[in-house]
C-alpha positions as CSV (number, residue, x, y, z in Angstrom):
1,M,31.7,43.0,16.0
2,T,28.1,43.5,17.3
3,L,27.2,43.8,21.0
4,F,25.7,40.4,20.9
5,E,28.8,38.8,19.2
6,R,30.8,40.3,22.1
7,I,28.4,38.7,24.6
8,V,28.7,35.4,22.9
9,A,32.5,35.7,22.9
10,G,32.4,36.4,26.7
11,E,33.8,39.9,26.3
12,I,30.6,41.4,27.8
13,P,28.9,39.7,30.7
14,C,25.2,38.8,30.6
15,N,22.6,37.4,33.0
16,K,22.3,34.0,31.2
17,V,19.1,32.0,31.3
18,H,19.9,29.2,29.0
19,E,22.5,28.2,26.4
20,N,23.3,25.4,24.0
21,S,25.9,25.0,21.2
22,D,23.9,27.3,18.8
23,F,21.9,29.7,20.9
24,L,22.1,31.9,24.0
25,A,19.3,33.4,26.1
26,F,19.8,36.2,28.6
27,H,17.9,38.8,30.5
28,D,17.4,42.1,28.7
29,I,19.1,45.0,30.5
30,N,16.1,47.3,29.8
31,P,13.1,45.1,30.4
32,K,9.7,45.9,29.1
33,A,7.9,43.2,31.1
34,P,8.5,41.4,34.4
35,I,10.2,38.7,32.4
36,H,12.1,40.0,29.3
37,V,14.7,37.7,27.9
38,L,16.6,37.9,24.6
39,A,17.3,34.7,22.6
40,I,20.1,35.0,20.0
41,P,21.9,32.7,17.6
42,K,25.6,32.4,18.4
43,K,26.4,32.7,14.7
44,C,25.5,36.2,13.6
45,A,22.7,36.9,11.1
46,R,21.9,40.6,10.8
47,S,18.1,40.1,10.9
48,F,15.3,37.6,10.3
49,Q,15.4,38.4,6.6
50,E,18.9,36.7,6.4
51,V,17.9,33.4,8.0
52,D,17.5,30.2,6.1
53,P,14.0,28.9,7.1
54,S,15.4,25.4,7.8
55,W,17.6,27.0,10.6
56,M,14.5,28.3,12.4
57,G,13.5,24.9,13.8
58,G,16.5,25.0,16.2
59,M,15.6,28.5,17.3
60,T,12.0,27.5,17.8
61,S,12.9,24.6,20.0
62,F,15.3,26.8,21.9
63,I,12.7,29.5,22.6
64,Q,10.3,26.9,23.8
65,E,12.9,25.5,26.2
66,V,13.6,29.0,27.5
67,A,9.8,29.6,28.0
68,R,9.5,26.3,30.0
69,K,12.6,27.1,32.1
70,L,11.1,30.5,32.9
71,G,7.6,29.0,33.7
72,L,6.0,31.0,30.9
73,D,4.8,28.0,28.8
74,E,1.5,27.6,30.8
75,A,0.4,31.2,31.3
76,G,1.6,32.5,28.0
77,Y,4.3,34.8,26.6
78,R,5.1,36.9,23.6
79,V,7.9,36.4,21.1
80,I,9.0,39.4,19.0
81,T,11.8,40.1,16.5
82,N,12.3,43.5,15.1
83,I,13.6,43.8,11.5
84,G,15.3,46.9,10.1
85,Y,15.0,50.5,11.1
86,D,11.2,50.8,10.6
87,G,10.7,47.6,12.6
88,G,12.6,49.0,15.5
89,Q,15.7,46.9,15.3
90,E,18.5,48.4,17.4
91,V,21.2,45.7,17.3
92,P,22.2,44.3,13.8
93,H,22.2,40.7,15.1
94,L,19.0,38.5,14.9
95,H,17.4,38.4,18.3
96,F,14.0,37.4,19.7
97,H,12.4,39.1,22.7
98,I,10.6,36.7,25.0
99,L,8.2,38.7,27.2
100,G,6.0,37.5,30.0
101,G,5.3,37.3,33.7
102,T,2.1,39.4,33.4
103,R,-0.9,39.9,31.1
104,L,0.6,41.8,28.2
105,A,-1.3,44.7,26.7
106,W,-1.4,45.2,22.9
107,V,-0.6,48.8,22.0
108,D,-1.0,50.9,18.9
109,L,2.5,50.7,17.4
110,R,2.2,53.5,14.9
111,E,4.6,56.0,16.7
112,N,4.8,58.6,14.0
113,E,1.1,58.7,13.2
114,N,0.2,58.9,16.9
115,Q,2.7,61.8,17.4
116,A,1.2,63.6,14.4
117,K,-2.3,63.2,15.8
118,K,-1.3,64.6,19.2
119,S,0.1,67.8,17.6
120,L,-3.1,68.6,15.8
């Protein structure tokens, strides 16, 4: 059972933002922005690659509701999902990071290349 499945089951507490019958949103315990919320499906899919495209309409509406609830819809926000090891996915359960509350910088994400350049 994944960490997020245990959160959905109520075995692990979360700081809930929003919930419906299919999805749950809660604050990330290691925030990368002033507002950092995770939106997850209650039914486990390991990653974005496993999702039926027709199912994403519900997730899209849910994320938009969360953004409105957090007051991010006007100023803007970022939605990120990581897929697989190289994509930085740490929990094998589809989840979307909703980040906002400040002007978000765009950084060079090539970790290995940047580390190699520093060692030269």
